[in-house]
C-alpha positions, 0 to 999 in steps of 0.5 A, spaced: 251 195 905 258 192 908 258 191 915 262 189 921 258 185 926 259 184 933 257 178 936 250 178 939 246 173 942 240 171 938 233 175 938 229 171 943 221 172 944 219 171 951 212 171 953 210 171 961 205 165 963 198 168 964 193 165 969 187 169 971 181 167 974 174 170 973 168 171 978 162 172 975 155 175 978 149 171 980 144 170 975 138 175 975 132 172 980 128 172 974 129 173 966 126 178 962 121 176 957 124 174 950 121 181 947 125 185 952 131 181 950 131 182 943 130 189 944 136 190 948 140 186 943 138 191 937 140 197 942 147 194 943 148 193 936 146 200 934 150 203 939 157 199 938 163 204 937 167 204 931 174 202 933 178 206 928 173 212 926 172 218 932 166 222 931 169 228 935 176 231 937 176 231 945 177 238 946 170 242 948 173 248 943 171 243 937 163 243 938 162 240 931 163 232 929 169 231 925 166 231 918 163 239 920 170 241 923 174 245 918 181 243 919 185 237 918 185 233 925 187 226 925 184 222 931 188 216 933 183 211 938 186 207 943 183 201 939 187 202 933 194 203 937 193 198 942 192 193 936 199 195 934 201 194 941 204 201 941 206 203 948 208 210 947 206 217 944 211 217 939 209 209 937 202 211 936 203 217 932 206 213 926 198 213 924 199 220 922 203 221 916 209 225 916 209 226 924 215 223 928 221 223 932 226 225 926 231 229 929 236 226 934 239 232 937 245 237 936 252 236 937 253 232 943 246 233 945 241 227 944 233 229 944 230 225 950 222 224 950 217 226 945 221 230 940 216 230 935 217 234 928 210 236 925 210 239 917 217 241 918 217 244 925 219 242 932 212 240 936 215 238 942 213 244 946 206 243 944 203 237 947 197 237 951 194 232 956 186 233 957 187 240 953 193 243 958 200 244 956 204 238 958 211 240 959 217 236 961 222 231 957 219 225 958 217 219 953 209 219 955 206 212 955 199 211 953 197 206 958 192 211 960 190 214 954 183 214 950 185 218 944 190 222 941 188 228 937 193 231 932 191 238 930 195 240 924 195 247 922 196 253 926 193 252 933 194 258 936 187 260 937 186 254 941 192 253 945 196 259 945 203 260 943 206 254 940 209 251 934 207 253 927 204 247 924 200 244 930 199 241 936 198 234 939 192 233 945 192 226 949 185 225 952 186 221 959 181 215 961 176 217 965 171 213 970 164 211 967 158 208 970 160 201 968 163 195 972 169 192 968 176 190 968 181 189 963 189 188 962 194 186 958 201 181 959 206 182 954 213 179 952 217 180 946 224 181 943 229 185 947 227 182 953 220 186 953 216 185 959 210 189 960 203 188 964 197 193 964 191 193 968 184 198 967 179 197 973 173 201 973 168 200 978 161 203 980 161 206 987 154 209 987 150 208 981 144 213 983 149 218 985 153 217 979 160 215 983 165 211 979 172 209 980 177 207 975 185 205 976 189 204 970 196 201 972 203 199 968 209 196 969 215 195 964 222 192 964 224 191 957 231 192 953 231 194 946 230 189 940 234 194 936 240 196 941 245 193 946 244 195 953 239 201 952 233 199 957 226 202 958 224 201 965 218 204 968 211 204 972 205 208 972 199 209 976 193 213 974 187 213 979 181 217 977 174 218 981 168 221 978 162 224 981 155 226 978 155 222 972 149 222 968 147 228 972 147 236 971 154 237 975 159 232 974 166 232 977 172 228 975 178 228 980 185 225 976 192 223 978 198 220 974 204 218 977 209 215 972 217 213 974 222 211 969 229 209 970 232 208 963 238 207 959 238 212 954 240 211 946 245 216 944 245 213 937 251 210 933 256 213 928 254 214 921 260 212 918 259 207 912 252 210 911 250 213 904 253 220 903 258 219 908 266 221 906 272 222 910 272 228 915 279 228 914 282 230 907 289 226 909 285 220 910 281 219 904 280 211 906 275 213 911 270 214 906 270 206 904 270 204 911 264 199 912 258 201 917 258 199 924 254 194 927 247 198 928 246 194 935 252 197 938 252 201 944 257 207 944 255 209 951 257 207 958 253 203 963 253 208 968 249 212 963 241 213 965 235 217 964 231 217 970 224 221 970 219 222 975 212 225 973 206 227 977 200 230 975 193 232 978 187 234 975 180 236 977 175 237 972 168 240 973 162 240 968 156 243 969 149 244 965 145 250 966 141 247 961 141 243 954 144 250 951 148 252 956 154 248 959 161 250 963 167 246 964 173 248 969 179 244 969 185 245 974 192 242 973 198 241 977 204 238 974 211 236 975 216 233 972 223 231 974 229 229 969 236 226 971 240 224 965 247 222 963 249 220 956 255 218 953 255 222 947 260 223 941 263 227 935 265 222 930 270 228 927 277 228 925 280 229 932 275 223 935 276 218 930 282 214 931 285 211 925 292 212 925 297 209 931 299 213 937 304 212 942 298 210 947 295 205 941 300 203 937 296 197 934 291 201 930 292 200 923 289 204 917 288 198 913 284 194 918 278 198 920 277 193 926 283 196 930 280 203 929 278 207 935 273 212 937 274 217 943 268 219 947 269 226 950 262 228 951 259 226 958 252 230 957 248 232 963 241 234 964 238 235 971 231 239 970 225 240 973 218 242 970 212 245 974 206 247 971 199 250 974 193 252 970 186 253 971 182 253 964 174 255 964 170 254 958 163 256 957 159 253 951 152 257 949 147 254 944 143 260 942 139 262 936 138 269 933 133 269 927 135 264 922 142 263 925 144 258 930 150 260 934 154 255 938 159 260 942 165 258 946 168 262 950 174 261 955 179 264 960 186 261 962 191 262 967 197 258 966 204 258 970 210 254 968 217 254 970 223 250 968 229 250 973 235 247 970 241 245 974 249 245 972 252 238 973 260 236 973 264 230 975 262 225 969 268 222 969 273 220 963 272 214 958 278 211 954 277 211 947 273 204 945 274 200 939 269 203 933 267 196 930 266 193 937 264 198 942 265 197 950 260 199 954 263 196 960 270 200 959 274 204 964 271 210 967 275 215 971 273 220 976 266 219 976 263 224 981 257 227 979 255 233 983 251 240 982 256 246 980 251 251 982 251 254 975 244 253 971 238 257 969 231 258 971 225 260 966 218 261 968 212 264 963 205 266 966 200 267 961 193 269 962 188 268 956 181 270 953 178 267 947 171 266 944 169 262 938 162 262 934 160 257 929 154 259 925 149 255 922 146 258 916 140 253 914 142 246 913 148 247 908 152 253 911 157 254 917 161 260 918 166 259 924 170 265 927 175 265 933 180 270 936 184 269 942 188 274 946 194 271 950 198 276 955 205 272 957 210 274 962 217 270 961 223 271 966 229 268 965 235 267 970 242 264 968 247 262 973 254 261 970 261 259 973 266 265 972 273 264 970 276 268 976 271 263 980 265 264 983 258 265 979 255 270 975 248 271 974 244 274 968 237 276 968 232 277 962 225 278 961 220 278 955 212 280 955 207 282 950 200 281 948 199 276 943 193 276 938 191 270 934 185 268 930 181 264 925 176 264 920 172 258 916 166 257 911 164 250 910 159 248 905 155 241 906 153 238 899 150 232 903 148 231 910 154 227 911 160 231 907 163 238 907 167 242 903 171 248 907 176 254 907 180 256 913 185 261 914 188 261 921 194 264 925 199 263 931 205 266 934 211 263 938 214 269 942 222 269 944 223 263 949 216 260 948 218 253 947 223 252 952 223 258 957 230 260 955 232 267 953 238 270 951 242 276 950 246 274 943 244 278 937 244 271 933 239 267 938 231 267 936 230 267 944 232 274 944 227 278 948 228 284 943 225 280 938 218 280 935 214 273 935 214 268 930 208 269 926 204 264 922 199 264 917 195 257 914 190 257 909 187 250 908 181 248 903 178 241 904 173 236 904 170 231 908 166 225 907 162 220 911 161 214 907 157 207 909 152 209 914 157 214 917 162 208 918 168 210 914 171 217 914 175 220 908 178 227 908 183 231 903 186 238 904 191 242 901 194 247 905 199 253 905 203 255 911 207 261 912 212 263 917 215 269 918 220 273 923 225 268 922 232 271 924 237 272 919 244 274 919 246 280 915 250 277 909 255 283 909 255 285 916 255 278 920 254 282 927 247 284 925 241 280 925 234 282 922 227 278 922 226 278 915 226 270 914 220 267 911 219 259 911 213 255 907 210 249 908 205 247 903 202 240 901 196 235 900 194 230 906 189 225 904 186 220 910 181 214 910 179 211 917 173 207 919 169 201 917 168 198 910 164 192 912 162 189 919 169 185 919 174 189 915 177 196 919 182 201 915 186 207 917 191 210 912 194 216 911 198 220 905 202 227 905 206 230 900 209 236 903 213 242 899 217 246 904 222 252 902 226 258 905 222 264 902 227 269 904 233 267 908 239 262 908 238 255 906 238 250 912 239 244 910 246 240 909 245 238 902 244 245 900 237 244 898 232 249 899 227 245 903 226 244 911 230 239 915 227 233 918 221 233 914 219 228 909 217 230 902 212 224 902 209 219 907 204 214 908 201 210 913 196 204 913 193 199 918 187 194 916 185 188 920 179 183 918 175 179 923 173 172 921 167 169 925 171 163 928 175 168 933 181 170 928 183 177 927 189 178 922 192 185 920 197 189 918 200 195 915 206 199 911 209 205 913 213 210 908 218 216 910 221 219 904 228 222 904 230 226 911 235 232 909 239 234 916 240 241 918 247 244 917 252 246 922 259 246 918 260 238 919 265 235 914 264 228 911 257 226 914 251 224 910 247 230 908 240 226 908 237 220 911 234 215 905 227 213 904 224 207 907 218 202 907 217 198 913 211 193 914 208 190 920 203 185 921 198 182 927 194 176 928 190 175 934 185 169 936 180 169 942 181 163 946 174 165 950 170 171 950 174 174 956 181 172 953 185 173 947 192 172 944 195 177 939 202 176 936 205 182 933 211 182 928 214 188 926 219 190 920 217 184 916 222 185 911 228 186 916 229 193 913 235 197 915 233 204 915 235 211 919 230 213 924 233 219 926 239 223 925 243 229 929 244 236 926 252 234 925 250 228 922 255 224 926 250 220 929 244 216 927 238 212 931 237 205 927 230 203 926 228 197 929 229 190 925 225 185 925 222 183 932 216 181 935 211 181 941 206 176 944 200 179 948 195 176 952 189 181 953 183 179 958 177 183 959 170 182 963 
């Protein structure tokens, strides 16, 4: 595709110098005899962890191993995403096929944080940390994460209200009874600079007291974009008491500060499918692409986030058969955001001369201008207080073995949004050479007094029972009851001066359930069938209610209801070191809001959507030196009743690839060298429809290949080189609803990391 390129500095690979000194403990006063040494080595080898294959999901609600869990769950361990030098949740989720940040936002708004689509639906409001919902528009760093569980299918029985097609749970690192220090120093393309440290100390082995500290600092530009910046630091201390005993307590805290320059994307002009938005200017259809590295915002743009999370978890074993866990959480996230967005429509795309810009030449695209009229604010604070109690009871009744899990949850969530004004006025910028330092008049950001406050209080009770019938059959049944109460107050500026307020309320009791039957052909395999449900009430995803008849957030509406049916099989091969899974599923979502075709002022909840597909995965160890993680999904999405939601007019769901594939594999050579890599494929993405003229209706499919090589300098230090997008593929990573803007994929880039541990 033809492009007009702006002058760019060549991409540079930077690497900070690593200087570390180690103090090793003194030798033991007397050596163990040779037989003891041999026995110790055998035990260590037998308990060596599989870097890619997890045995269990992290939630206590899943009591069986993954091979016996009748649901599609992708577990991404830290060893896997650390090999890939992934630093954020969205980067780590590339290891789960068809999951990603494909939607850039609506109109002038740009999604921030982890705007994740999963099986056709936005799952951003269904992200959890240690089983507790994590609210806030933040790009979550994985420096303090042990593993990520991607639960596919309705998760209403497990987590309450949420997205129709699943949820994501991140397990935090906790203190252990092992003295260890680890860390990384990374440098790379886009002036990337990052360092982490992970320190675990045993304070009192007899009483099971340990302390762990994880810290992170990053100051990076973007390998793909001019001006865009990702600067953040975080600290996560945790202390544990009673490890190894009947009563264990974990006290954890997380603080993250981000000072970023956000990415509003680039114009879609010149992309496949683009045509002129103005019939009187057909020549725009043949215009070349803009430089995907160009920044169309302003240097005054910012995305400042402060997040705090305090957690207390207490576990107690009454007996080997009866256990209880209580988790208390307080979290707060604040975001102050200003983005210069744009709409590349007829008005803002300036290709003919004017009195102010007489040098514009319709025949010379390098003279064209883009008017950036949308200065977008976000001033939001999210708070959450939660208390969760889970009881697990193993009991035998006759020939049946039961594992009963019961829980009680109290959650209070609040979101406050403040209106702002005074973003100033920017002059138009050259379309093919955008100027982020251009003149800005009238910048004086102040809160206007307008805004909104939404809060949801939830009380939930649930019970699950996994029944083992002999050695080959399992039946799992569960039910959850949630009572929620949402209050929403919106304050707007009145046209006559002053403020007007609107107060709305929604409350109801939601009941969801799941039922599955599982058969074990062998001790290390299973075949299962599951049916499960979930519900999302008005305002359940964003704490926002509306009195508009056309809004799905209208409190008079019924909750969105979802039913998923799944059949699948799971097999552990090679002495349970390699896991293979396959599943066929169908998800039906009903109570979608639809407009009456004859009386446009009337809306009904008769809309229905469907997602059905196949998902395959393999994870684990093929040989002692060869590791693999791969997944493939094929999805067929459709609107079963209601209007078509894609700009292309196809009966499918937007921002959902029909086919997606992901893979990563590594091989360890005996002389300290490890090589690896993988390929990813995302199918064509259909964008949503909003009446925009001339913009691409879809983003093309693409393949991306990455590679890695690491070498152990000593037993304590190794160097790792990661190279991304080996073929330098140009692709659309995300596109907005109107199709005027898109996020370019990252070009060929690299990072070099020094890892140390002792």
